[in-house]
matplotlib code that plots the C-alpha trace (Angstrom):
import matplotlib.pyplot as plt

x = [78.5, 81.4, 85.0, 86.1, 83.2, 84.1, 87.7, 86.8, 84.4, 87.0, 89.6, 87.0, 86.4, 90.1, 90.5, 87.4, 88.6, 91.9, 90.5, 88.0, 90.4, 93.4, 91.9, 88.5, 88.7, 86.0, 82.7, 84.4, 86.4, 83.4, 83.9, 81.0, 78.8, 79.2, 83.0, 82.7, 80.7, 83.4, 86.2, 84.4, 82.5, 82.2, 79.7, 76.4, 75.5, 73.4, 76.3, 78.7, 76.3, 76.2, 80.0, 80.1, 77.5, 79.7, 82.7, 80.7, 79.1, 81.8, 84.9, 83.7, 84.8, 83.3, 82.0, 79.4, 77.4, 76.2, 74.7, 78.2, 79.0, 80.8, 83.5, 85.6, 84.2, 87.1, 85.6, 83.2, 80.7, 80.9, 80.4, 77.4, 76.0, 76.3, 74.7, 71.8, 71.3, 71.0, 68.7, 66.4, 66.5, 65.8, 62.8, 61.4, 61.6, 59.8, 57.1, 56.6, 56.3, 53.8, 51.6, 51.8, 50.7, 48.2, 49.7, 51.0, 54.7, 55.3, 53.9, 56.2, 59.3, 58.4, 57.9, 61.3, 63.0, 61.5, 62.5, 66.1, 66.3, 64.9, 67.4, 70.4]
y = [53.0, 54.9, 54.8, 52.1, 49.9, 50.4, 49.5, 46.5, 45.3, 45.7, 43.8, 41.0, 41.0, 40.6, 37.8, 36.0, 36.3, 34.8, 32.0, 30.8, 31.2, 29.5, 27.2, 26.2, 25.7, 23.4, 22.3, 19.4, 21.9, 24.1, 26.2, 25.5, 28.5, 27.7, 28.0, 31.2, 32.7, 31.6, 33.0, 36.4, 36.8, 40.5, 40.0, 38.2, 35.6, 38.0, 40.5, 37.8, 36.8, 40.5, 40.5, 37.4, 38.9, 42.0, 39.8, 38.2, 41.3, 43.9, 41.7, 38.8, 36.2, 32.8, 32.0, 29.3, 27.7, 24.3, 22.5, 22.2, 25.9, 28.3, 27.5, 29.0, 27.5, 26.2, 24.1, 25.1, 22.6, 24.3, 27.7, 26.5, 25.0, 28.3, 30.1, 27.6, 28.1, 31.9, 31.5, 29.3, 31.8, 34.7, 32.8, 32.1, 35.8, 36.7, 34.2, 36.1, 39.4, 37.8, 36.6, 39.9, 41.8, 39.1, 38.7, 35.6, 34.9, 35.3, 38.8, 39.8, 38.3, 40.0, 43.3, 42.9, 42.1, 45.3, 47.4, 46.1, 46.9, 50.4, 51.0, 50.1]
z = [79.3, 80.9, 79.7, 82.2, 81.1, 77.5, 78.1, 80.2, 77.5, 74.8, 76.9, 77.4, 73.6, 73.0, 75.5, 74.3, 70.7, 71.6, 73.7, 71.1, 68.2, 69.9, 72.5, 71.1, 67.4, 66.1, 67.4, 69.3, 71.4, 72.4, 75.5, 77.9, 78.8, 82.5, 82.1, 80.1, 83.0, 85.5, 83.3, 83.0, 86.3, 85.8, 83.0, 83.0, 80.4, 78.4, 78.1, 77.1, 74.3, 73.2, 73.2, 71.1, 68.7, 68.4, 67.6, 64.8, 63.3, 63.7, 63.4, 61.3, 63.8, 62.8, 66.3, 66.6, 69.4, 70.1, 73.1, 74.5, 74.2, 71.9, 69.4, 66.6, 63.4, 61.3, 58.6, 55.9, 57.3, 60.7, 59.2, 57.2, 60.3, 62.2, 59.2, 59.2, 62.9, 62.4, 59.4, 61.5, 64.4, 62.0, 60.5, 63.9, 64.7, 61.5, 62.4, 65.7, 63.7, 61.3, 64.2, 66.0, 62.8, 61.9, 58.4, 56.5, 57.0, 53.2, 53.2, 56.1, 54.4, 51.1, 53.0, 54.7, 51.4, 49.9, 52.9, 52.7, 48.9, 49.6, 52.4, 50.1]

ax = plt.figure().add_subplot(projection="3d")
ax.plot(x, y, z, "-o")
ax.set_aspect("equal")
plt.show()
């Protein structure tokens, strides 16, 4: 990624952070994905998802998604809902790994737990 692309992406992150935080607090105020793509036509939907993931992981932004779009989670209930969604997604990915390796899911989860402990 060149310097201009990095600067453009950082500007998009800043704008998106502000929009979600100030204009779309709470699940009831979700920003539809279709609007997000119209607001940032220079990015495709996949890149916008990556930018949102970056905002969550690197900056701790409590951004959630629901069928209506993306929102800034403001209540503990919304944050818990976002966490439950990600746990479910992670579990489904571990099920794929288990099937590909031909091993029981419990064995894969135990192996991952061990690998994480070793890496710390």
